[in-house]
C-alpha positions as CSV (number, residue, x, y, z in Angstrom):
1,X,2.0,48.4,-49.5
2,X,3.7,51.8,-49.6
3,X,5.3,53.0,-46.5
4,X,2.7,54.9,-44.4
5,X,4.8,58.1,-44.3
6,X,5.4,58.0,-48.0
7,X,1.7,57.9,-48.6
8,X,1.1,60.8,-46.3
9,X,4.0,62.8,-47.7
10,X,2.6,62.5,-51.2
11,X,-0.9,63.5,-50.2
12,X,-0.5,65.8,-47.2
13,X,2.1,68.2,-45.8
14,X,4.2,66.0,-43.5
15,X,5.0,68.7,-41.0
16,X,1.3,69.5,-40.6
17,X,0.6,65.8,-40.3
18,X,3.2,65.4,-37.5
19,X,2.0,68.5,-35.7
20,X,-1.6,67.4,-35.8
21,X,-0.7,63.9,-34.4
22,X,1.5,65.5,-31.7
23,X,-1.5,67.6,-30.6
24,X,-4.5,66.7,-28.5
25,X,-6.8,67.3,-31.5
26,X,-6.4,63.9,-33.0
27,X,-5.4,61.5,-30.2
28,X,-8.1,59.4,-28.6
29,X,-8.2,59.4,-24.8
30,X,-7.4,56.4,-22.7
31,X,-10.7,55.3,-21.1
32,X,-9.2,54.9,-17.7
33,X,-7.8,58.4,-17.6
34,X,-10.7,60.3,-19.3
35,X,-12.8,62.7,-17.3
36,X,-15.8,61.4,-19.1
37,X,-16.4,57.8,-17.9
38,X,-19.1,55.4,-19.0
39,X,-22.1,55.8,-16.8
40,X,-22.6,52.4,-15.1
41,X,-25.4,50.4,-16.7
42,X,-26.2,53.2,-19.2
43,X,-23.6,52.6,-21.9
44,X,-23.3,50.5,-25.1
45,X,-19.8,49.2,-25.8
46,X,-18.1,48.2,-29.1
47,X,-14.5,46.9,-29.2
48,X,-12.1,47.3,-32.1
49,X,-9.1,45.1,-31.7
50,X,-7.3,45.0,-35.1
51,X,-4.8,47.8,-34.4
52,X,-3.9,49.1,-37.9
53,X,-0.1,49.5,-38.6
54,X,1.1,47.3,-35.7
55,X,4.7,48.3,-36.2
56,X,4.1,52.0,-36.3
57,X,3.8,54.5,-33.5
58,X,0.8,55.9,-35.3
59,X,-2.3,53.7,-35.1
60,X,-4.9,55.4,-37.3
61,X,-8.6,54.8,-36.7
62,X,-9.6,52.6,-39.6
63,X,-13.3,51.9,-39.2
64,X,-15.1,50.3,-42.1
65,X,-18.4,51.8,-43.3
66,X,-20.2,48.8,-41.7
67,X,-18.5,49.3,-38.4
68,X,-19.4,53.0,-38.5
69,X,-23.0,52.0,-39.3
70,X,-23.1,49.7,-36.2
71,X,-22.0,52.6,-34.0
72,X,-24.4,55.1,-35.6
73,X,-27.4,52.8,-35.4
74,X,-26.7,52.2,-31.7
75,X,-26.4,56.0,-31.0
76,X,-29.4,56.9,-33.2
77,X,-31.8,54.4,-31.7
78,X,-30.6,54.8,-28.1
79,X,-30.2,58.6,-27.5
80,X,-30.3,58.2,-23.7
81,X,-27.4,55.8,-23.6
82,X,-23.7,56.6,-24.1
83,X,-22.0,54.7,-26.9
84,X,-18.3,53.9,-26.4
85,X,-16.1,52.4,-29.1
86,X,-12.9,51.2,-27.5
87,X,-9.7,50.6,-29.4
88,X,-7.2,48.1,-28.0
89,X,-4.1,50.3,-28.7
90,X,-3.3,54.1,-28.8
91,X,-5.3,55.4,-31.7
92,X,-5.5,58.6,-33.7
93,X,-8.4,60.1,-35.6
94,X,-7.9,60.2,-39.4
95,X,-7.1,63.6,-40.8
96,X,-8.5,63.3,-44.3
97,X,-10.2,61.0,-46.8
98,X,-13.1,58.7,-46.5
99,X,-12.1,57.6,-43.0
100,X,-12.5,61.2,-41.8
101,X,-15.9,61.5,-43.4
102,X,-17.1,58.4,-41.6
103,X,-15.7,59.4,-38.3
104,X,-17.1,62.9,-38.6
105,X,-20.5,61.4,-39.4
106,X,-20.8,59.3,-36.3
107,X,-19.1,61.8,-34.0
108,X,-21.9,64.2,-34.9
109,X,-24.0,62.3,-32.4
110,X,-23.6,63.7,-28.9
111,X,-23.7,60.2,-27.3
112,X,-20.8,58.7,-29.4
113,X,-17.4,58.4,-27.6
114,X,-14.1,57.0,-28.8
115,X,-11.5,55.8,-26.3
116,X,-8.4,53.6,-26.4
117,X,-7.1,51.2,-23.7
118,X,-4.2,49.1,-22.7
119,X,-5.3,45.5,-22.2
120,X,-3.1,45.0,-19.2
121,X,-4.2,48.2,-17.5
122,X,-7.8,47.6,-18.3
123,X,-7.7,44.2,-16.6
124,X,-6.3,45.6,-13.4
125,X,-8.6,45.2,-10.5
126,X,-10.6,42.5,-12.2
127,X,-10.6,38.7,-11.6
128,X,-8.5,38.2,-14.7
129,X,-5.7,40.7,-13.9
130,X,-3.0,38.1,-13.1
131,X,-3.9,35.9,-16.0
132,X,-3.5,38.8,-18.4
133,X,-0.2,39.9,-16.8
134,X,1.2,36.4,-17.4
135,X,0.7,36.9,-21.2
136,X,-1.2,33.7,-22.0
137,X,-3.3,35.7,-24.5
138,X,-0.2,36.1,-26.6
139,X,-0.3,32.4,-27.5
140,X,-3.6,32.8,-29.4
141,X,-4.0,31.7,-33.0
142,X,-6.8,34.2,-33.3
143,X,-5.5,37.3,-31.3
144,X,-8.0,39.8,-32.6
145,X,-11.0,37.7,-31.8
146,X,-9.8,36.4,-28.5
147,X,-8.8,39.9,-27.4
148,X,-12.3,41.0,-28.3
149,X,-13.9,38.1,-26.5
150,X,-12.0,39.1,-23.4
151,X,-12.4,42.9,-23.5
152,X,-16.1,42.8,-23.8
153,X,-16.3,40.8,-20.6
154,X,-13.9,43.3,-18.8
155,X,-16.0,46.2,-19.9
156,X,-19.2,44.7,-18.6
157,X,-17.4,43.7,-15.3
158,X,-16.2,47.3,-14.9
159,X,-19.2,49.3,-16.0
160,X,-22.2,47.0,-16.8
161,X,-24.4,48.0,-19.7
162,X,-24.6,46.4,-23.2
163,X,-21.9,45.0,-25.4
164,X,-22.5,44.8,-29.2
165,X,-20.3,43.4,-32.0
166,X,-19.3,45.8,-34.7
167,X,-21.1,43.8,-37.4
168,X,-24.6,44.7,-36.3
169,X,-27.3,47.2,-37.2
170,X,-29.5,48.2,-34.3
171,X,-33.1,48.5,-35.5
172,X,-35.0,49.3,-32.2
173,X,-34.3,51.0,-28.9
174,X,-32.6,48.8,-26.2
175,X,-33.1,51.5,-23.6
176,X,-36.2,50.0,-21.9
177,X,-35.0,46.4,-21.9
178,X,-34.0,45.5,-18.4
179,X,-30.3,44.6,-18.2
180,X,-29.0,41.0,-17.9
181,X,-29.7,39.2,-21.2
182,X,-28.1,37.4,-24.1
183,X,-29.7,35.8,-27.2
184,X,-29.7,32.2,-28.5
185,X,-28.2,31.4,-31.9
186,X,-30.4,28.3,-31.9
187,X,-31.5,25.7,-29.5
188,X,-28.0,24.5,-28.7
189,X,-25.8,27.7,-28.5
190,X,-26.0,31.2,-27.0
191,X,-24.3,34.1,-28.8
192,X,-21.8,36.6,-27.5
193,X,-22.4,39.3,-30.1
194,X,-24.9,40.9,-27.7
195,X,-24.4,40.7,-24.0
196,X,-26.2,42.8,-21.4
197,X,-25.2,42.9,-17.7
198,X,-26.1,45.1,-14.8
199,X,-23.2,46.8,-13.1
200,X,-24.0,45.2,-9.8
201,X,-26.0,42.3,-8.3
202,X,-26.7,39.4,-10.6
203,X,-25.1,41.1,-13.6
204,X,-21.8,41.7,-11.9
205,X,-21.9,38.1,-10.6
206,X,-22.3,36.7,-14.1
207,X,-19.5,39.0,-15.4
208,X,-17.2,37.5,-12.8
209,X,-18.2,34.0,-13.8
210,X,-17.5,34.8,-17.4
211,X,-14.0,36.0,-16.6
212,X,-13.2,33.1,-14.3
213,X,-14.1,30.6,-17.0
214,X,-12.2,32.6,-19.7
215,X,-8.9,32.2,-17.9
216,X,-9.6,28.6,-16.6
217,X,-10.6,27.2,-20.0
218,X,-8.8,29.5,-22.5
219,X,-8.0,27.8,-25.7
220,X,-5.8,29.8,-28.1
221,X,-6.5,27.3,-30.9
222,X,-10.3,27.5,-30.9
223,X,-12.2,30.4,-32.6
224,X,-15.4,29.9,-30.6
225,X,-14.5,28.3,-27.2
226,X,-13.6,31.6,-25.6
227,X,-16.8,33.3,-27.0
228,X,-20.2,31.7,-27.7
229,X,-19.2,28.4,-26.1
230,X,-18.1,30.2,-22.9
231,X,-21.3,32.2,-22.6
232,X,-23.3,29.0,-23.3
233,X,-21.6,26.9,-20.6
234,X,-21.5,29.6,-17.9
235,X,-25.2,30.4,-18.3
236,X,-26.2,26.7,-18.4
237,X,-24.6,26.3,-15.0
238,X,-25.9,29.6,-13.7
239,X,-29.4,28.9,-14.8
240,X,-29.3,25.3,-13.6
241,X,-30.6,24.2,-17.0
242,X,-28.8,22.4,-19.8
243,X,-31.5,22.9,-22.4
244,X,-31.2,26.2,-24.3
245,X,-34.7,26.0,-25.6
246,X,-36.1,25.7,-22.0
247,X,-34.0,28.7,-20.9
248,X,-35.9,30.9,-23.4
249,X,-39.2,30.7,-21.5
250,X,-38.7,34.0,-19.7
251,X,-36.6,35.4,-16.9
252,X,-38.2,33.0,-14.4
253,X,-36.4,30.1,-16.2
254,X,-33.0,31.5,-15.5
255,X,-33.0,33.2,-12.0
256,X,-34.2,36.4,-13.6
257,X,-31.6,36.4,-16.4
258,X,-33.2,36.7,-19.9
259,X,-32.3,34.4,-22.7
260,X,-33.9,35.8,-25.9
261,X,-34.8,33.4,-28.8
262,X,-32.9,33.8,-32.0
263,X,-35.4,36.3,-33.5
264,X,-34.1,39.0,-31.2
265,X,-30.5,39.2,-32.5
266,X,-29.8,36.3,-34.8
267,X,-32.8,35.9,-37.1
268,X,-30.6,35.1,-40.0
269,X,-28.0,32.3,-39.1
270,X,-24.5,32.6,-40.4
271,X,-24.8,30.0,-43.2
272,X,-27.4,32.4,-44.7
273,X,-25.4,35.6,-44.4
274,X,-26.0,36.4,-48.1
275,X,-29.6,37.1,-47.3
276,X,-28.4,40.5,-46.1
277,X,-26.3,41.3,-49.1
278,X,-28.2,39.9,-52.1
279,X,-31.2,41.8,-53.4
280,X,-33.1,38.6,-54.3
281,X,-33.6,37.9,-50.6
282,X,-34.8,41.4,-49.7
283,X,-38.5,40.6,-49.0
284,X,-37.8,37.3,-47.1
285,X,-35.0,38.9,-45.0
286,X,-37.1,42.0,-44.1
287,X,-40.0,39.7,-43.0
288,X,-37.7,37.4,-40.9
289,X,-36.1,40.4,-39.1
290,X,-39.2,42.6,-38.6
291,X,-39.4,41.8,-34.9
292,X,-35.6,41.8,-34.3
293,X,-33.9,44.4,-32.0
294,X,-30.9,44.3,-34.4
295,X,-29.4,42.3,-37.2
296,X,-26.1,40.5,-37.0
297,X,-24.4,40.2,-40.4
298,X,-21.7,37.7,-39.5
299,X,-18.6,39.7,-40.6
300,X,-16.3,36.7,-40.7
301,X,-18.3,35.6,-43.7
302,X,-20.0,38.7,-45.1
303,X,-16.9,40.9,-45.2
304,X,-16.2,39.4,-48.6
305,X,-19.5,40.6,-50.0
306,X,-19.5,44.3,-51.0
307,X,-22.9,46.0,-50.9
308,X,-23.4,48.8,-53.5
309,X,-25.4,51.8,-52.4
310,X,-28.8,51.5,-54.1
311,X,-28.5,47.8,-54.6
312,X,-31.9,47.1,-52.9
313,X,-30.5,44.5,-50.5
314,X,-31.8,44.1,-46.9
315,X,-28.5,45.4,-45.4
316,X,-28.5,48.4,-47.7
317,X,-32.2,49.2,-46.8
318,X,-31.5,48.9,-43.0
319,X,-28.3,51.0,-43.3
320,X,-30.1,53.8,-45.2
321,X,-32.7,54.0,-42.4
322,X,-30.6,53.3,-39.2
323,X,-27.2,54.8,-40.0
324,X,-28.2,57.6,-42.5
325,X,-25.1,59.7,-41.9
326,X,-22.7,56.8,-42.5
327,X,-24.8,55.8,-45.5
328,X,-24.3,59.3,-47.0
329,X,-20.5,59.3,-46.2
330,X,-19.8,55.8,-47.4
331,X,-19.4,56.5,-51.1
332,X,-20.4,53.8,-53.6
333,X,-20.4,50.9,-51.1
334,X,-21.7,50.4,-47.6
């Protein structure tokens, strides 16, 4: 890969590039020092933990079209909620190219906010502050995923609200859903791609339980133990019920905490991820997801499958409707 500054020098005036990045016009605010804070219980959070160009002082926002679609669909369908995308390192807006088009498209929504954070500072004042300070997270074999697993819990502990993965498309409003819910993958496992917690009361209690288990049972070698497995075990204990199927019988089955069945968020299980990207599954997939609040497209698998604009796949149809500005800015592939 060419040196970052060589690329910019060949395509853009370097002095202008440096002056833009030195100004406040392109830098993203730190969430803890911003004048505009997430309103407790009235925010949707996304976390981006890849940190492009890790050896550079310049971390350029590098959202994919699908990530932009997730953010736009949340903002479009929930105009009364603030949507925050949090980057786990100092990050700058792109100045040109496809990236700028995507960012401009989603920032055209008044309820879209970009912020960055320092993991250590973000953990201060939470039950996991000391564990983060010790640096155990650095031993992870899956640092991006485990950082994401942790930061979503800290955000919900700090502010309450709704956390969503960046590989979703929101299809319906979440505004009138009472907080404190997750969804089941199946009858054995709960998911952590969608977590809703109130900023106080039961929601704050569950957030604290999540953070306590994260540090007590952290496994840097396991992809899922610090995510779906953590949510599953904590809520089994909290609900006093070891049967996931029984926990889906309404809020009364889990002390008022809602466990949605798989239709709500995970209608298409991960082994069938191609149902979103291949046109031959269009009618079946649209039928299976017609009652869903959102679709989760399983990025770990589906990122290898490009979706051409106009391909008539389920993902393409949902993107055209629920993230229209991203769809228009994406180019040939979404």
